[in-house]
C-alpha positions, -999 to 999 in steps of 0.1 A, spaced: 407 313 -766 400 284 -745 381 275 -712 406 256 -692 397 233 -662 426 225 -639 419 194 -617 441 191 -587 458 218 -566 488 203 -551 526 209 -553 527 209 -592 501 236 -592 526 260 -575 545 261 -606 517 254 -634 492 282 -621 519 309 -623 530 301 -658 494 298 -670 486 332 -655 513 347 -679 493 332 -711 462 349 -711 464 350 -751 457 313 -750 437 309 -718 413 337 -709 389 316 -685 405 292 -658 386 268 -633 408 257 -606 393 227 -588 403 202 -559 393 188 -528 407 218 -511 388 247 -526 405 271 -500 439 264 -519 423 273 -552 408 304 -539 444 317 -527 457 313 -565 424 331 -577 430 363 -556 466 363 -564 465 358 -603 430 366 -614 429 400 -635 412 418 -665 428 396 -688 422 363 -673 392 353 -654 399 326 -627 371 308 -609 372 280 -582 351 248 -576 356 219 -551 359 186 -569 367 149 -557 374 133 -589 364 99 -572 329 111 -569 320 107 -609 285 121 -607 293 157 -588 327 158 -608 308 155 -641 281 180 -629 305 207 -620 324 200 -651 291 201 -673 284 236 -657 317 250 -665 320 234 -698 359 236 -705 374 231 -739 409 217 -722 415 198 -688 448 199 -674 452 171 -650 473 178 -619 458 148 -601 478 121 -588 487 96 -617 466 68 -601 437 90 -613 445 97 -647 419 71 -663 391 89 -644 399 120 -656 404 110 -691 370 92 -690 356 125 -676 367 145 -707 353 120 -731 319 125 -713 321 161 -714 336 167 -746 370 183 -737 406 178 -747 430 165 -722 466 167 -709 488 155 -680 522 154 -669 527 116 -655 517 83 -671 489 64 -653 501 44 -625 476 24 -607 475 28 -569 496 6 -551 515 -3 -583 551 2 -589 550 4 -624 528 27 -648 506 12 -672 506 33 -703 483 5 -722 454 17 -701 458 51 -715 461 40 -751 432 19 -746 411 50 -748 426 62 -780 395 51 -803 372 67 -780 390 101 -780 394 95 -819 354 90 -823 349 119 -799 371 142 -820 391 149 -789 429 152 -781 445 137 -753 483 143 -746 498 120 -719 530 122 -701 538 160 -708 561 169 -679 597 166 -684 603 130 -673 584 116 -692 578 144 -715 604 169 -728 629 139 -724 609 121 -751 609 152 -773 647 154 -768 650 116 -780 629 121 -808 648 155 -818 680 135 -820 662 107 -841 650 133 -866 676 160 -867 708 146 -852 712 109 -863 704 83 -892 703 56 -866 702 53 -827 722 27 -809 715 36 -772 697 63 -751 707 69 -716 685 95 -694 708 112 -671 693 127 -638 717 148 -622 694 167 -597 724 182 -573 727 206 -547 719 210 -512 691 222 -486 686 228 -451 681 192 -443 713 170 -446 697 138 -455 667 147 -480 673 151 -516 658 182 -539 636 158 -553 604 139 -543 612 113 -514 587 89 -524 599 88 -562 635 83 -548 623 56 -526 605 39 -555 639 42 -575 660 27 -549 638 -1 -539 623 -14 -568 638 -37 -595 655 -18 -622 638 -21 -657 659 -12 -688 654 -19 -726 679 -42 -741 680 -58 -774 643 -54 -778 627 -62 -747 622 -51 -712 645 -67 -686 651 -62 -649 682 -60 -626 684 -59 -588 679 -25 -576 711 0 -571 735 -28 -588 746 -7 -617 769 25 -607 782 50 -632 798 81 -634 792 113 -655 804 147 -658 774 170 -667 778 203 -679 779 231 -654 775 206 -625 805 183 -626 813 150 -622 791 126 -599 781 90 -592 748 78 -605 728 46 -601 707 28 -629 673 30 -614 638 23 -627 616 50 -642 585 54 -665 601 71 -691 616 39 -699 580 25 -709 576 54 -732 609 56 -746 609 18 -756 577 22 -776 592 53 -795 627 40 -802 624 2 -804 653 -1 -827 678 12 -798 699 -17 -785 695 -1 -749 677 26 -731 685 31 -695 677 58 -667 703 70 -642 699 92 -610 722 104 -584 716 104 -547 731 120 -516 751 97 -495 734 106 -463 701 100 -482 710 66 -490 726 57 -455 688 70 -440 669 49 -465 690 19 -453 682 25 -417 646 31 -424 644 -1 -444 661 -21 -416 634 -7 -394 606 -16 -416 595 18 -422 595 16 -461 572 -12 -462 538 -5 -481 519 -34 -461 495 -17 -439 499 -25 -400 469 -19 -378 475 10 -349 446 17 -328 421 -1 -352 435 21 -382 452 6 -411 482 24 -424 513 16 -441 545 27 -426 557 41 -458 525 62 -460 530 75 -424 567 82 -432 556 103 -461 531 125 -440 555 131 -411 587 140 -431 596 174 -449 582 174 -483 602 187 -515 583 217 -518 592 226 -481 629 224 -489 627 244 -524 631 278 -506 664 265 -491 679 246 -519 709 256 -539 730 242 -568 719 229 -600 693 205 -615 703 191 -647 685 164 -667 691 153 -703 695 123 -729 727 110 -739 722 95 -773 747 73 -795 742 66 -830 753 72 -864 753 100 -891 766 97 -925 784 65 -916 800 80 -885 797 75 -848 781 102 -831 771 111 -795 751 140 -783 740 151 -748 706 170 -750 696 188 -718 681 213 -695 697 229 -666 679 250 -639 693 268 -608 675 258 -576 676 293 -560 671 313 -591 640 291 -599 625 294 -565 630 333 -566 615 335 -599 587 313 -598 580 302 -563 585 265 -567 612 238 -568 633 234 -599 619 198 -599 582 210 -603 592 241 -627 608 217 -652 576 194 -653 552 225 -652 567 242 -683 562 215 -708 529 208 -693 518 244 -699 534 248 -733 517 215 -745 484 231 -731 493 262 -753 498 238 -783 466 223 -777 448 256 -775 462 270 -807 451 239 -825 488 228 -834 483 198 -814 448 189 -828 449 152 -834 420 132 -820 434 102 -801 457 96 -774 491 107 -779 525 115 -764 547 146 -775 571 125 -792 545 122 -820 545 160 -827 573 182 -843 597 190 -812 608 224 -825 575 243 -822 572 228 -789 607 236 -778 599 273 -786 570 273 -765 590 257 -735 616 284 -740 590 313 -738 581 301 -704 618 302 -691 629 265 -697 658 265 -721 678 233 -737 712 227 -750 725 203 -777 759 193 -772 781 167 -792 804 155 -766 833 131 -764 821 124 -728 806 93 -719 790 74 -691 813 54 -673 803 23 -656 820 17 -625 830 -15 -609 822 -20 -573 
């Protein structure tokens, strides 16, 4: 049994807390903490029971002294970090100070930066080893289970890997004709940032949205995608350096792309602050605050969310190609879990990973990603939480389109 401190009570908590509440065998005591204690109290009232004790606390991770005091009073065995990725290092340092294991769903991305800094997290590896503590980073879906899919193909399916393409086919509709069933900020980053890919032993960049492709995803159908930048490239390139290419492809609604083009022309996607009545605010930050959020659209979303890896390589001298993927229905997910499919697909691996740490299966001092562990026990834990996966040997390939 482990005492768990959850830091952050934002949109991902909507999926994480209900899943954790079903795992009282692993987690008997939970402390929910955030800058909005009232939101934490709502979850406490809804999920606390005789089998699982839930308490709440106010915390602002930027206030190190008060956060450390609260954490030392609760004295958790494990910290689950749901705070923004820009705060990962601060939460990891807190764990070192209080002697707690650590897990998060996203790689550290410095505030205001476009790309993650995985090296900053690995720089704490020696400190976690010396303390005898385990830190698992990027244990969501993308990165996270996607890395485990790729590792599974390297261990179980192929003798050598030539290329890996991550396919993000978040399809379907909602009650807003322009917005996607994904995070607007993440989509804007992908559309506007230079696209990085792993090519012949190094990370290279191309202009944004210049490579278009088509793919027929199981149970979703054929759709156009664009090669975009994603933090999972940083992780996969370190885990599978022998691969000739590693790329990320995502699909976008045409009305969304048209809307973003207009916003760009008006300067509303700029991250440079402007002064308004004595206040500095970036147009993009304002846009994020006033537009509907992904979680606000989840109740009306229909269709399916499919994400997987298309891996090419050889086995016993023969060329092989596998698609390893998960598929979630938007409507069914919201009715069952009360969250968007995107949040659920990130929450299930995170909670499963927390369970692996609680059971001692992932007890390994230092900083690690889930690809360093045997993927099969992890997959079983994820399946128990309702997220399944499939492995298909396929003749279907990604078709690069010429514009």
